[in-house]
SERO-4910 file (N, C-alpha, C, O; in steps of 0.05 Angstrom, whole numbers):
BEGIN
 pado doro    nc1    nc2    nc3   cac1   cac2   cac3    cc1    cc2    cc3    oc1    oc2    oc3
  Unk    A    356   1429   4505    380   1414   4497    378   1405   4468    358   1394   4460
  Unk    A    398   1411   4452    398   1403   4424    404   1373   4421    414   1360   4440
  Unk    A    397   1362   4398    402   1333   4393    432   1327   4395    440   1306   4405
  Unk    A    449   1345   4386    478   1341   4387    487   1339   4416    503   1322   4423
  Unk    A    477   1357   4433    485   1357   4462    474   1331   4475    488   1320   4492
  Unk    A    450   1323   4468    439   1299   4479    455   1274   4471    460   1256   4488
  Unk    A    464   1274   4446    481   1251   4437    508   1250   4453    518   1229   4459
  Unk    A    519   1274   4458    543   1275   4474    538   1265   4503    555   1251   4515
  Unk    A    515   1272   4514    507   1262   4540    505   1232   4540    514   1218   4559
  Unk    A    492   1221   4520    489   1192   4517    517   1179   4516    521   1158   4529
  Unk    A    534   1190   4500    561   1179   4497    576   1178   4524    589   1159   4531
  Unk    A    574   1200   4538    587   1202   4565    575   1182   4584    590   1167   4597
  Unk    A    549   1180   4585    536   1162   4604    540   1133   4597    541   1115   4614
  Unk    A    541   1127   4571    547   1099   4562    574   1090   4573    578   1068   4582
  Unk    A    594   1108   4570    621   1101   4579    621   1097   4609    633   1077   4619
  Unk    A    608   1114   4625    608   1112   4654    592   1087   4662    600   1072   4680
  Unk    A    570   1082   4648    553   1059   4655    568   1033   4649    568   1014   4665
  Unk    A    582   1032   4626    597   1008   4619    620   1002   4639    625    979   4645
  Unk    A    633   1024   4648    654   1020   4667    644   1007   4693    658    991   4705
  Unk    A    619   1013   4700    608   1002   4725    597    974   4722    597    959   4741
  Unk    A    586    967   4699    572    942   4696    588    921   4680    579    899   4677
  Unk    A    611    929   4669    625    912   4650    628    883   4658    619    865   4643
  Unk    A    640    878   4681    645    850   4690    618    836   4695    615    813   4686
  Unk    A    600    849   4709    574    836   4714    559    830   4688    546    809   4686
  Unk    A    560    848   4670    546    845   4644    557    820   4629    542    805   4619
  Unk    A    583    818   4628    596    795   4614    588    769   4626    581    750   4612
  Unk    A    590    767   4653    583    743   4667    554    735   4663    547    712   4657
  Unk    A    536    755   4667    507    750   4665    500    742   4636    483    724   4632
  Unk    A    512    755   4617    506    749   4589    514    721   4582    500    707   4568
  Unk    A    537    712   4592    547    685   4587    527    664   4599    521    644   4586
  Unk    A    518    669   4623    499    651   4636    473    651   4621    461    629   4616
  Unk    A    464    674   4612    439    677   4597    441    661   4571    422    647   4564
  Unk    A    463    665   4556    467    651   4531    467    620   4536    457    605   4519
  Unk    A    480    612   4558    480    583   4564    452    573   4568    445    551   4558
  Unk    A    435    588   4582    407    580   4585    393    577   4558    378    559   4553
  Unk    A    398    597   4541    385    597   4514    394    575   4497    378    563   4482
  Unk    A    420    569   4498    431    546   4482    419    520   4491    414    502   4476
  Unk    A    415    518   4518    403    494   4529    374    491   4518    365    469   4511
  Unk    A    360    514   4518    332    514   4508    332    506   4478    314    492   4469
  Unk    A    351    515   4463    353    508   4434    358    478   4431    346    465   4414
  Unk    A    376    468   4447    383    439   4446    359    422   4452    355    401   4441
  Unk    A    343    431   4471    319    417   4479    295    424   4462    273    413   4466
  Unk    A    299    442   4442    278    450   4424    254    462   4439    231    456   4433
  Unk    A    261    478   4459    240    492   4475    246    521   4475    259    532   4493
  Unk    A    235    535   4455    240    564   4453    230    578   4478    244    596   4488
  Unk    A    207    569   4488    195    583   4510    208    576   4537    202    589   4557
  Unk    A    225    556   4537    234    544   4562    242    563   4584    232    561   4607
  Unk    A    260    582   4579    271    599   4600    250    618   4612    253    627   4635
  Unk    A    229    624   4596    209    643   4606    182    629   4612    162    642   4618
  Unk    A    182    603   4610    157    589   4614    147    592   4642    122    595   4646
  Unk    A    164    591   4662    156    594   4690    143    568   4700    152    546   4695
  Unk    A    121    572   4715    108    549   4727     79    555   4734     72    578   4739
  Unk    A     62    535   4733     35    537   4744     34    521   4769     36    496   4768
  Unk    A     32    534   4792     33    520   4817      7    504   4822    -15    514   4817
  Unk    A     11    480   4831    -12    463   4839    -15    464   4869      4    469   4883
  Unk    A    -39    460   4879    -44    460   4908    -25    441   4923    -22    418   4916
  Unk    A    -12    452   4944      5    436   4962     29    423   4947     39    402   4955
  Unk    A     37    436   4925     60    426   4910     76    449   4897     73    454   4874
  Unk    A     92    462   4914    107    485   4905    131    477   4887    146    459   4895
  Unk    A    133    489   4864    155    484   4845    170    510   4840    158    531   4836
  Unk    A    196    509   4842    213    532   4838    225    533   4810    242    516   4803
  Unk    A    216    552   4793    227    554   4766    254    569   4767    254    593   4764
  Unk    A    275    554   4770    301    566   4774    310    584   4752    318    607   4757
  Unk    A    307    575   4727    316    591   4704    300    617   4703    312    639   4699
  Unk    A    274    616   4705    258    640   4704    266    660   4726    268    684   4722
  Unk    A    270    649   4750    277    666   4773    303    681   4768    304    705   4772
  Unk    A    323    667   4759    349    680   4754    348    699   4731    360    720   4732
  Unk    A    334    692   4710    333    709   4686    318    735   4693    325    756   4683
  Unk    A    297    733   4709    282    757   4717    300    776   4734    296    801   4732
  Unk    A    318    765   4749    335    781   4766    361    789   4753    376    805   4764
  Unk    A    367    778   4730    393    784   4717    396    814   4711    417    825   4717
  Unk    A    376    827   4699    380    856   4693    384    872   4719    399    891   4719
  Unk    A    370    864   4740    373    878   4766    402    874   4776    414    893   4786
  Unk    A    412    849   4773    439    844   4782    460    860   4766    479    870   4777
  Unk    A    455    863   4740    474    878   4723    473    908   4730    494    920   4734
  Unk    A    449    919   4733    447    947   4739    457    953   4767    472    973   4770
  Unk    A    450    937   4786    460    940   4813    457    969   4823    435    980   4823
  Unk    A    479    980   4832    479   1007   4843    488   1028   4822    493   1051   4829
  Unk    A    492   1019   4798    503   1037   4777    485   1061   4772    495   1083   4768
  Unk    A    459   1056   4770    440   1079   4765    442   1099   4788    443   1123   4783
  Unk    A    443   1089   4812    445   1107   4836    471   1124   4834    470   1148   4840
  Unk    A    493   1111   4827    518   1126   4825    519   1145   4802    529   1168   4805
  Unk    A    507   1137   4779    507   1155   4756    491   1181   4762    498   1202   4752
  Unk    A    470   1178   4778    453   1201   4784    465   1217   4807    469   1241   4805
  Unk    A    471   1204   4829    479   1219   4854    508   1228   4854    514   1248   4867
  Unk    A    525   1215   4839    553   1222   4839    561   1237   4813    574   1257   4814
  Unk    A    552   1226   4790    561   1238   4765    544   1262   4756    555   1280   4743
  Unk    A    519   1262   4762    502   1284   4752    511   1312   4763    512   1331   4748
  Unk    A    517   1314   4789    525   1341   4799    550   1352   4786    555   1376   4788
  Unk    A    565   1335   4771    589   1345   4758    583   1360   4732    600   1373   4720
  Unk    A    558   1357   4723    549   1370   4698    536   1396   4703    524   1401   4724
  Unk    A    537   1414   4684    523   1439   4685    504   1441   4661    509   1431   4640
  Unk    A    482   1455   4666    463   1461   4644    449   1436   4633    440   1436   4610
  Unk    A    448   1415   4648    433   1391   4640    411   1386   4660    416   1382   4684
  Unk    A    386   1386   4651    364   1381   4669    365   1353   4680    373   1334   4666
  Unk    A    358   1349   4705    359   1323   4718    341   1303   4704    348   1280   4700
  Unk    A    317   1312   4695    299   1294   4681    311   1284   4655    309   1260   4649
  Unk    A    323   1302   4640    336   1294   4614    359   1275   4620    363   1255   4605
  Unk    A    374   1280   4641    397   1263   4648    387   1235   4654    399   1215   4645
  Unk    A    366   1232   4671    356   1206   4678    344   1191   4654    347   1167   4651
  Unk    A    330   1206   4637    319   1194   4612    341   1182   4595    337   1162   4582
  Unk    A    364   1196   4594    387   1185   4578    396   1159   4589    404   1141   4574
  Unk    A    396   1156   4616    405   1131   4628    384   1109   4623    391   1086   4618
  Unk    A    358   1117   4624    337   1098   4617    341   1087   4589    337   1063   4584
  Unk    A    349   1104   4570    353   1096   4543    376   1075   4541    374   1056   4527
  Unk    A    397   1080   4556    420   1062   4556    412   1035   4568    420   1014   4558
  Unk    A    397   1035   4590    388   1010   4602    369    995   4583    370    970   4582
  Unk    A    352   1009   4568    334    996   4549    350    983   4527    342    962   4517
  Unk    A    373    995   4519    390    982   4499    401    956   4509    402    936   4494
  Unk    A    408    955   4534    418    930   4546    396    909   4547    401    886   4540
  Unk    A    372    917   4555    349    898   4556    342    889   4528    334    866   4524
  Unk    A    344    907   4508    338    899   4480    358    878   4471    350    860   4456
  Unk    A    383    880   4479    403    860   4471    395    833   4483    396    813   4469
  Unk    A    387    832   4509    378    807   4521    354    796   4506    353    772   4500
  Unk    A    336    813   4499    311    805   4485    318    794   4457    307    774   4449
  Unk    A    337    808   4444    345    800   4417    358    772   4417    354    756   4399
  Unk    A    375    768   4437    388    741   4440    367    720   4444    370    698   4433
  Unk    A    347    726   4459    325    706   4464    310    700   4438    301    678   4434
  Unk    A    307    720   4421    293    716   4395    311    700   4376    300    682   4362
  Unk    A    337    705   4376    354    694   4355    365    666   4362    367    649   4344
  Unk    A    372    662   4387    387    637   4394    368    612   4393    375    593   4378
  Unk    A    346    611   4408    330    587   4408    316    582   4381    313    559   4373
  Unk    A    308    604   4367    294    601   4342    265    592   4345    256    585   4367
  Unk    A    251    591   4322    223    582   4322    205    597   4342    189    586   4356
  Unk    A    208    623   4342    192    639   4360    164    643   4349    160    655   4328
  Unk    A    144    632   4363    116    636   4355    101    653   4376     77    656   4374
  Unk    A    116    663   4396    102    677   4417    108    707   4415    120    719   4433
  Unk    A    100    719   4393    107    746   4387     95    766   4407    110    784   4417
  Unk    A     70    763   4413     57    782   4431     70    780   4459     76    801   4471
  Unk    A     75    756   4469     88    753   4495    115    765   4494    123    778   4514
  Unk    A    130    761   4472    157    772   4470    157    803   4473    173    814   4488
  Unk    A    139    816   4458    138    845   4458    129    855   4486    141    874   4496
  Unk    A    108    843   4497     98    852   4523    119    847   4544    122    864   4562
  Unk    A    134    825   4543    154    820   4562    176    841   4561    185    851   4582
  Unk    A    185    848   4537    206    868   4535    197    895   4545    211    908   4560
  Unk    A    173    903   4537    162    929   4546    159    931   4576    168    950   4588
  Unk    A    146    911   4588    140    912   4616    165    907   4633    167    917   4655
  Unk    A    184    891   4622    209    887   4636    225    913   4637    237    920   4658
  Unk    A    224    928   4616    238    954   4615    226    973   4636    240    987   4650
  Unk    A    199    974   4636    186    992   4656    192    983   4684    195   1000   4702
  Unk    A    193    957   4689    199    947   4716    227    954   4724    232    961   4748
  Unk    A    246    953   4705    274    961   4711    275    991   4717    291   1000   4735
  Unk    A    260   1007   4703    259   1036   4709    249   1040   4737    259   1057   4752
  Unk    A    228   1025   4745    217   1028   4772    238   1020   4793    241   1035   4813
  Unk    A    251    998   4788    272    989   4807    294   1010   4810    302   1017   4832
  Unk    A    302   1021   4787    324   1041   4787    315   1067   4802    331   1077   4818
  Unk    A    291   1076   4798    282   1100   4812    279   1095   4841    285   1112   4858
  Unk    A    269   1071   4849    267   1064   4877    295   1065   4890    297   1073   4913
  Unk    A    315   1056   4876    342   1054   4887    354   1082   4893    373   1084   4907
  Unk    A    341   1103   4882    350   1130   4888    341   1139   4916    353   1157   4928
  Unk    A    321   1126   4927    309   1135   4952    313   1114   4974    311   1121   4998
  Unk    A    319   1089   4967    323   1068   4986    351   1057   4984    364   1060   4963
  Unk    A    360   1043   5004    386   1030   5003    386   1009   4981    365    996   4977
  Unk    A    408   1005   4967    409    984   4946    402    957   4956    389    941   4942
  Unk    A    409    951   4981    403    925   4993    372    922   4995    362    900   4989
  Unk    A    358    943   5003    329    942   5005    317    939   4978    298    924   4974
  Unk    A    327    953   4958    317    951   4930    320    923   4920    302    912   4907
  Unk    A    344    910   4925    348    882   4917    328    864   4931    316    847   4918
  Unk    A    324    868   4957    306    852   4972    277    853   4961    264    833   4958
  Unk    A    269    877   4953    242    881   4942    240    865   4916    219    852   4911
  Unk    A    260    867   4899    260    853   4873    258    823   4877    243    809   4864
  Unk    A    274    812   4896    274    783   4901    247    775   4913    236    754   4905
  Unk    A    237    791   4931    211    785   4944    188    784   4923    172    766   4924
  Unk    A    188    804   4905    167    804   4884    169    780   4866    149    769   4858
  Unk    A    194    772   4859    198    748   4842    187    723   4856    174    706   4844
  Unk    A    193    721   4882    184    697   4897    153    697   4900    141    676   4898
  Unk    A    141    720   4905    112    722   4907     99    715   4881     79    702   4880
  Unk    A    111    724   4859    101    718   4832    102    688   4827     82    677   4816
  Unk    A    123    675   4835    126    646   4831    104    631   4847     92    612   4838
  Unk    A     99    641   4871     80    627   4889     51    631   4882     34    614   4887
  Unk    A     45    654   4869     17    661   4863     11    660   4833     22    676   4818
  Unk    A     -5    642   4825    -11    638   4796    -25    662   4784    -23    667   4760
  Unk    A    -39    677   4800    -56    699   4790    -48    726   4800    -65    744   4804
  Unk    A    -23    730   4806    -13    756   4815    -16    777   4793     -5    773   4772
  Unk    A    -31    799   4798    -35    819   4777     -8    829   4766     11    833   4781
  Unk    A     -8    834   4741     15    845   4725     38    826   4724     46    818   4702
  Unk    A     49    818   4747     74    803   4747     71    774   4736     90    763   4725
  Unk    A     48    762   4740     43    735   4729     45    735   4698     50    714   4686
  Unk    A     42    758   4686     44    760   4657     72    758   4647     77    756   4623
  Unk    A     91    757   4666    119    754   4658    126    724   4654    148    718   4645
  Unk    A    107    707   4659    111    678   4654     93    670   4631     70    676   4629
  Unk    A    105    655   4612     90    646   4589     68    627   4596     47    626   4584
  Unk    A     73    611   4617     54    591   4626     28    604   4637      7    592   4638
  Unk    A     30    630   4645      7    644   4656     -2    667   4639    -20    682   4646
  Unk    A     11    671   4616      7    694   4600    -21    694   4588    -30    675   4576
  Unk    A    -35    717   4592    -62    721   4580    -58    740   4556    -49    763   4559
  Unk    A    -66    731   4533    -61    746   4508    -82    768   4504    -82    782   4484
  Unk    A   -101    771   4523   -121    792   4521   -108    819   4520    -93    827   4538
  Unk    A   -112    834   4498    -99    860   4494   -107    880   4515    -91    897   4523
  Unk    A   -132    880   4523   -142    899   4543   -127    895   4570   -118    914   4582
  Unk    A   -123    870   4578   -109    864   4602    -80    873   4600    -69    886   4619
  Unk    A    -67    868   4578    -39    876   4574    -36    906   4573    -17    917   4583
  Unk    A    -55    919   4560    -54    948   4558    -58    960   4586    -44    979   4593
  Unk    A    -76    949   4601    -81    959   4629    -56    955   4646    -48    974   4660
  Unk    A    -43    932   4644    -19    927   4660      3    946   4653     17    957   4670
  Unk    A      7    951   4627     28    969   4618     23    997   4627     41   1012   4636
  Unk    A     -3   1006   4626    -10   1033   4635     -4   1036   4665      6   1057   4674
  Unk    A    -10   1015   4681     -4   1016   4710     25   1020   4715     33   1036   4731
  Unk    A     42   1004   4700     71   1007   4704     81   1034   4695     98   1046   4708
  Unk    A     70   1045   4674     77   1072   4664     70   1093   4685     86   1111   4691
  Unk    A     47   1090   4697     38   1109   4718     57   1108   4742     64   1129   4754
  Unk    A     66   1084   4750     85   1081   4772    111   1095   4765    123   1109   4782
  Unk    A    120   1091   4741    145   1105   4732    142   1135   4733    160   1149   4743
  Unk    A    119   1145   4724    114   1174   4724    114   1185   4752    125   1206   4758
  Unk    A    100   1171   4770     98   1180   4798    126   1181   4811    133   1200   4824
  Unk    A    142   1160   4807    169   1159   4818    187   1180   4805    203   1193   4818
  Unk    A    183   1184   4779    199   1203   4764    193   1232   4774    211   1249   4775
  Unk    A    168   1236   4782    160   1263   4792    173   1269   4819    173   1292   4828
  Unk    A    184   1248   4832    196   1252   4858    226   1257   4857    239   1260   4878
  Unk    A    237   1258   4833    267   1260   4831    277   1287   4842    300   1289   4849
  Unk    A    259   1307   4844    268   1332   4856    275   1330   4885    287   1348   4897
  Unk    A    267   1308   4898    273   1304   4926    299   1288   4931    306   1282   4954
  Unk    A    313   1282   4909    338   1267   4912    359   1283   4928    362   1307   4923
  Unk    A    372   1270   4946    394   1283   4961    420   1276   4949    428   1252   4949
  Unk    A    434   1295   4938    460   1290   4925    482   1294   4946    496   1314   4948
  Unk    A    485   1273   4962    504   1274   4985    529   1257   4980    548   1259   4995
  Unk    A    529   1241   4959    552   1224   4954    573   1240   4938    567   1259   4924
  Unk    A    598   1231   4942    620   1244   4927    635   1222   4912    636   1199   4921
  Unk    A    648   1229   4890    663   1209   4875    688   1202   4890    702   1219   4901
  Unk    A    694   1175   4892    717   1166   4906    742   1167   4887    764   1160   4896
***
């Protein structure tokens, strides 16, 4: 596929993706900006992603962190599943792998916007490494969620995402996922590199299974 054809594919998929997420995206972005403005008012840049360090016999629920972690999942919803299972069969001469990668690029653009808002609105960002690692690993996690949604019911995929968020909150030392909280973040580059490699391997394994997708849905 030439770059020109790929750009046309991106343009097509952006339009389809926006049609499906438009309302959810606007609502979620407004809530997200509200959280960030509150953090700016309180002069706590790290506030929304700080999370919590659980003490024995004293469970604390970090509401903002919980909702912000699930916001991208809520926006994406079933859109990835529909773009692949319903819209892809309408195309000719486009490899499935290339098609899915184009959607990944579009989702990364959305996550980059969320990340950029977090950098610009509160101000005084001194947590550069955490910011970059959070964006990278959040993108990989969204790719994993999206690929899982191709093989499982959207309800089950949502349940898995919520369950993982709750387990992360409850366990101070949960591998990989605890790094999504600034309060638990380990700046050791080896640990972060290892975590990122694990997430990349999971994406690759799931991506290698796309040939088993059943294109049984039809456009309504």
